[in-house]
C-alpha positions in Angstrom: -29.1 66.1 -2.2 -29.4 67.0 -5.9 -26.0 65.6 -6.7 -26.7 62.4 -4.7 -29.8 61.3 -6.7 -28.1 61.3 -10.2 -25.3 59.2 -8.7 -27.7 56.6 -7.3 -29.5 56.4 -10.7 -26.1 55.8 -12.5 -25.1 53.0 -10.1 -28.5 51.3 -10.6 -28.2 51.4 -14.4 -24.7 50.0 -14.3 -25.9 47.0 -12.1 -28.6 46.1 -14.6 -26.2 46.2 -17.6 -23.7 43.9 -15.8 -26.4 41.4 -14.9 -27.6 41.2 -18.5 -24.0 40.8 -19.7 -23.4 37.9 -17.4 -26.6 36.1 -18.6 -25.6 36.5 -22.2 -22.5 34.4 -21.6 -24.4 31.4 -20.2 -24.7 28.4 -22.6 -26.5 25.1 -22.4 -24.7 21.7 -22.3 -21.1 21.1 -21.2 -18.3 23.5 -21.6 -15.9 22.8 -24.5 -13.2 21.7 -22.1 -15.4 19.6 -19.9 -14.2 16.0 -20.6 -14.4 12.9 -18.4 -11.1 12.2 -16.7 -9.1 9.5 -18.4 -8.5 6.5 -16.1 -4.9 6.1 -15.0 -3.4 2.7 -16.0 -2.1 0.4 -13.3 1.7 0.4 -13.7 3.7 -2.8 -12.9 6.9 -4.4 -14.2 5.3 -7.7 -15.4 2.1 -7.2 -17.4 -0.3 -8.5 -19.9 -1.6 -6.1 -22.6 -5.3 -5.4 -23.0 -6.6 -3.0 -25.6 -7.9 0.3 -24.2 -11.6 1.0 -24.8 -12.7 4.3 -26.5 -14.3 6.9 -24.3 -18.1 6.6 -24.2 -18.7 10.2 -25.2 -16.6 10.1 -28.3 -18.0 7.9 -31.0 -15.4 8.6 -33.7 -12.3 8.1 -31.4 -9.8 5.4 -32.5 -7.5 3.3 -30.4 -3.8 3.6 -31.0 -2.3 0.1 -30.9 0.4 1.4 -28.6 -2.2 2.6 -26.0 -2.7 -0.4 -23.7 -3.9 -0.8 -20.1 -1.4 -2.8 -18.1 -3.1 -5.3 -15.9 -1.1 -6.5 -12.8 -0.1 -10.1 -12.6 2.1 -11.9 -10.0 5.0 -14.0 -11.0 5.3 -17.2 -9.0 8.9 -18.4 -8.7 10.0 -21.9 -7.7 13.6 -22.9 -6.7 14.3 -26.4 -8.1 17.2 -28.8 -7.5 17.8 -31.9 -9.7 19.7 -34.8 -8.2 20.9 -38.0 -10.1 20.9 -41.5 -8.7 24.3 -41.0 -7.0 23.0 -37.9 -5.2 24.9 -35.5 -7.4 23.4 -32.2 -8.7 22.6 -32.2 -12.4 23.6 -28.9 -13.9 23.4 -27.6 -17.5 19.6 -27.9 -17.9 17.6 -25.3 -19.8 14.1 -23.9 -19.6 12.9 -26.4 -22.1 13.8 -29.3 -19.8 11.2 -28.2 -17.2 7.4 -28.4 -16.9 5.4 -26.8 -14.1 1.9 -27.7 -13.1 -0.3 -25.7 -10.7 -3.3 -27.7 -9.3 -2.7 -30.2 -12.2 -2.8 -27.5 -14.9 0.3 -27.0 -17.0 1.8 -23.5 -16.8 4.0 -21.6 -19.3 7.5 -21.1 -17.8 8.0 -17.3 -18.2 11.2 -17.0 -16.2 14.2 -19.2 -15.9 17.7 -18.8 -14.4 20.4 -21.4 -14.0 22.5 -22.4 -11.0 25.1 -19.7 -11.5 22.8 -16.8 -10.4 23.7 -15.1 -7.1 21.7 -15.5 -3.9 20.7 -13.1 -1.1 21.1 -15.0 2.2 19.5 -14.0 5.5 21.8 -15.5 8.2 19.6 -15.7 11.3 21.3 -16.7 14.6 19.7 -17.7 17.8 21.6 -16.1 20.7 19.5 -17.2 23.6 21.2 -18.6 26.7 19.9 -22.2 25.9 22.3 -22.6 23.0 24.4 -25.8 23.1 27.3 -24.1 21.5 29.8 -21.5 22.7 29.6 -18.1 21.1 33.0 -18.6 19.5 31.9 -21.9 17.8 28.8 -20.2 16.4 30.7 -17.3 15.0 33.5 -19.4 13.6 31.0 -21.7 11.8 29.1 -18.7 10.4 32.2 -17.0 9.1 33.3 -20.3 7.5 29.9 -20.4 5.8 30.3 -16.9 4.4 33.7 -17.8 3.0 32.1 -20.5 0.9 29.6 -18.3 -0.8 30.1 -16.7 -4.3 31.6 -13.3 -4.7 28.3 -11.8 -5.8 26.2 -13.5 -3.1 24.8 -11.0 -0.5 24.3 -11.7 3.2 22.2 -9.9 5.8 23.0 -10.9 9.4 20.2 -11.0 12.1 20.5 -12.3 15.7 17.8 -12.7 18.2 17.3 -13.3 22.0 14.4 -11.5 23.7 14.9 -8.8 21.0 15.6 -9.0 17.3 18.8 -7.3 16.1 19.4 -6.3 12.5 23.2 -6.4 12.5 23.9 -6.0 8.8 21.8 -5.3 5.7 22.3 -7.4 2.6 25.9 -6.9 1.3 28.7 -8.8 -0.3 31.3 -6.8 1.7 32.8 -9.6 3.8 34.4 -7.2 6.3 31.0 -5.8 7.2 29.5 -9.3 7.4 32.3 -10.6 9.7 32.0 -7.6 12.0 28.2 -8.2 12.2 28.7 -11.9 13.1 31.4 -11.1 15.7 29.1 -8.5 17.4 26.7 -11.3 18.4 26.3 -12.2 22.1 24.4 -14.6 24.3 21.4 -13.0 26.1 18.1 -14.1 27.7 14.9 -14.8 25.9 14.1 -16.3 22.6 11.9 -14.3 20.2 12.3 -16.8 17.3 8.9 -16.1 15.7 9.4 -12.4 15.7 12.8 -12.8 14.1 11.4 -15.0 11.3 8.5 -12.6 10.8 10.8 -9.6 10.5 13.2 -11.3 8.1 10.6 -12.7 5.6 8.1 -9.8 5.7 10.1 -6.7 6.3 13.3 -7.6 4.5 13.3 -10.5 2.0 9.9 -9.6 0.4 11.5 -6.4 -0.9 14.5 -8.1 -2.5 14.4 -9.5 -6.0 16.1 -12.6 -7.3 17.2 -15.8 -5.5 16.8 -15.8 -1.7 17.5 -18.1 1.2 17.1 -18.1 5.0 19.7 -19.9 7.1 18.2 -20.2 10.5 20.4 -21.5 13.4 18.2 -22.2 16.4 16.9 -24.7 18.9 13.4 -23.9 17.7 11.7 -23.2 21.0 10.3 -19.7 21.3 9.8 -18.1 24.8 9.3 -14.4 24.4 7.5 -13.5 21.1 4.3 -11.5 21.5 3.7 -10.1 18.0 4.0 -13.3 15.9 3.6 -17.0 16.3 4.6 -20.3 14.6 1.4 -20.7 12.5 1.7 -17.2 11.1 5.4 -17.9 10.2 4.4 -21.1 8.4 1.6 -19.3 6.4 4.0 -16.5 5.4 6.7 -19.0 4.2 4.2 -20.3 1.6 4.0 -16.8 0.1 7.8 -16.2 0.2 9.8 -17.3 -2.9 12.9 -18.2 -0.7 14.4 -21.4 0.5 14.6 -21.9 4.3 17.4 -24.0 5.8 17.0 -24.5 9.6 20.0 -25.8 11.5 18.5 -27.4 14.6 20.3 -28.2 17.8 18.6 -30.0 20.7 18.8 -28.2 24.0 16.3 -30.2 26.0 18.7 -31.8 28.4 20.6 -28.6 28.9 17.6 -26.5 29.8 16.4 -29.0 32.2 19.7 -28.7 34.0 19.7 -24.9 33.9 16.1 -24.4 35.1 16.0 -21.9 37.9 19.8 -21.5 38.0 22.0 -18.6 37.2 23.4 -18.5 33.7 26.4 -16.5 32.3 25.6 -14.1 29.6 28.2 -12.6 27.2 28.4 -9.0 26.4 28.4 -7.6 22.9 31.5 -5.6 23.7 32.3 -1.9 23.9 31.2 -1.2 20.3 27.5 -0.8 19.8 26.5 -3.1 16.9 23.0 -1.5 16.6 23.3 2.0 15.1 20.7 4.4 16.4 19.9 2.2 19.4 21.1 2.1 22.9 23.7 -0.6 23.6 22.3 -3.9 24.8 23.3 -5.1 28.3 26.6 -4.2 29.8 28.6 -1.9 27.5 31.9 -3.4 28.9 33.2 -6.6 27.4 32.6 -8.7 30.5 30.1 -11.4 31.3 26.9 -10.7 33.2 24.6 -13.1 35.1 20.9 -13.9 34.4 18.4 -16.5 35.7 16.9 -19.3 33.6 13.2 -19.7 33.9 10.8 -22.6 33.1 9.4 -21.3 29.8 10.3 -23.4 26.8 11.3 -26.4 28.8 8.5 -29.0 28.4 8.7 -32.1 26.0 5.6 -30.8 24.2 7.3 -27.4 23.5 10.3 -29.2 22.1 8.2 -31.5 19.9 6.3 -28.5 18.5 9.6 -26.7 17.9 11.0 -29.6 15.8 7.8 -29.8 13.8 7.9 -26.1 13.2 11.4 -26.2 11.8 10.7 -29.2 9.7 7.6 -27.5 8.1 9.7 -24.3 7.4 12.0 -26.4 5.3 9.3 -28.5 3.6 7.1 -25.6 2.7 9.9 -23.6 1.2 11.8 -26.4 -0.6 14.8 -26.2 1.7 16.1 -28.8 4.1 16.4 -29.3 7.9 19.9 -30.0 9.3 20.8 -31.3 12.7 23.8 -30.1 14.7 25.0 -31.4 18.0 28.7 -30.7 17.9 30.8 -27.9 16.5 32.0 -30.3 13.8 28.6 -31.1 12.4 27.5 -27.5 12.8 30.3 -26.5 10.4 29.4 -29.4 8.1 25.7 -28.2 8.0 26.8 -24.7 7.0 29.2 -26.1 4.4 26.5 -28.4 2.8 24.0 -25.5 2.7 26.6 -23.3 1.0 27.1 -26.0 -1.6 23.4 -26.6 -2.2 22.7 -22.9 -2.8 24.9 -23.2 -6.0 22.7 -26.1 -7.2 19.3 -24.5 -7.7 17.5 -23.5 -10.8 14.8 -20.8 -10.6 11.5 -21.2 -12.6 8.7 -18.6 -12.8 5.2 -18.6 -14.2 2.1 -16.4 -14.3 -0.8 -18.4 -13.0 -3.5 -19.0 -15.6 -6.1 -18.9 -12.7 -5.7 -15.8 -10.6 -7.4 -17.4 -7.6 -8.5 -15.9 -4.3 -5.9 -14.3 -1.9 -4.9 -16.8 0.8 -5.8 -19.9 -1.2 -3.2 -22.8 -1.2 -2.1 -23.9 -4.7 -0.4 -27.2 -5.3 2.8 -27.3 -7.4 4.5 -30.0 -9.3 7.7 -29.6 -11.2 8.8 -32.2 -13.8 12.0 -32.6 -15.8 12.6 -34.6 -19.0 15.5 -36.5 -17.6 15.6 -40.2 -16.6 16.6 -41.4 -13.1 16.6 -38.1 -11.3 14.9 -36.7 -8.2 13.3 -33.2 -8.3 13.5 -31.2 -5.1 11.1 -28.2 -5.1 8.3 -26.8 -2.9 5.0 -28.5 -3.4 2.6 -25.6 -2.8 2.3 -21.9 -2.4 -0.3 -19.4 -1.2 -1.9 -16.8 -3.5 -0.6 -13.4 -2.3 -2.7 -11.7 0.3 -2.5 -8.5 2.3 -2.8 -9.9 5.8 -2.8 -7.6 8.8 0.4 -7.9 10.8 0.4 -8.4 14.6 
């Protein structure tokens, strides 16, 4: 007991000393290293320079001219084709020959490329049973189109029936492109709107440079559930790519086929969709399906034609008609030629505008007796929710 009391007194004294020592280290005001966090600048590839402001708690701080905050801006690109009185493309023009107006206000042309620059082409093929053409005719015309492109042009191949099939990513390897085209097959259903949605929103928006969509279809959708024609047309205005629909009229054919059995081709023994189960019969033999009444009314066909026409108009492309294998091949050939006849202009809008707003475009060239082919509007970029 005598030993325990001195020990307790020693512990009590030690506690008091430590407490006083801790209080003596306390200071008023912020610690020497307590500084507001410096804001992180917004990094982008195309920027305007704005001088950085000094921190509020440092009156004697100076701004280094090299220290800038980069403010994000969106480059609007416009494909432009110039045709003379004889319908021939006018090449050899320069940036100084062009003037661009947005909502009537002149814009500075910040980007220019001539007709020699390569394209990335999305070849989108309708493989629904309602197609007028035989599978061999479609494949032959598509391959002939590929052979007319430049060596540096890249092609992605997409087909659709009830499902959308990404057969080849963008490549200039013709062997891969041929194999993708030859893997196509006729099946049931037509998810046209979902195919267009996937191509422009999931694929082309991530690709820089010149872009075009070659869309071979009858235009009537029967099975899309996650997108629609109006959504596609809105998205086209935000996409800096040309759209060339090749339309074939199947109205008479589908009236004849309604309720009857139809012969479907098989994609063959090789699975063209890596990572997915083979579609349909894995053996290279035909199968039988039944045609239904969806997509067979005159109103649906009228709406389909209007949809394809607007796709071309809003993007600056052109709608082609095809009723035989001969004019199908001609349509592909003319598109391949036109893709080599476009200039690309780009500008940073002087008025940022609200997302989703439609802006009117006008492109002029300082040449007499020529016609200017370019899109007449675009939509200010917006982050819309997808279906």
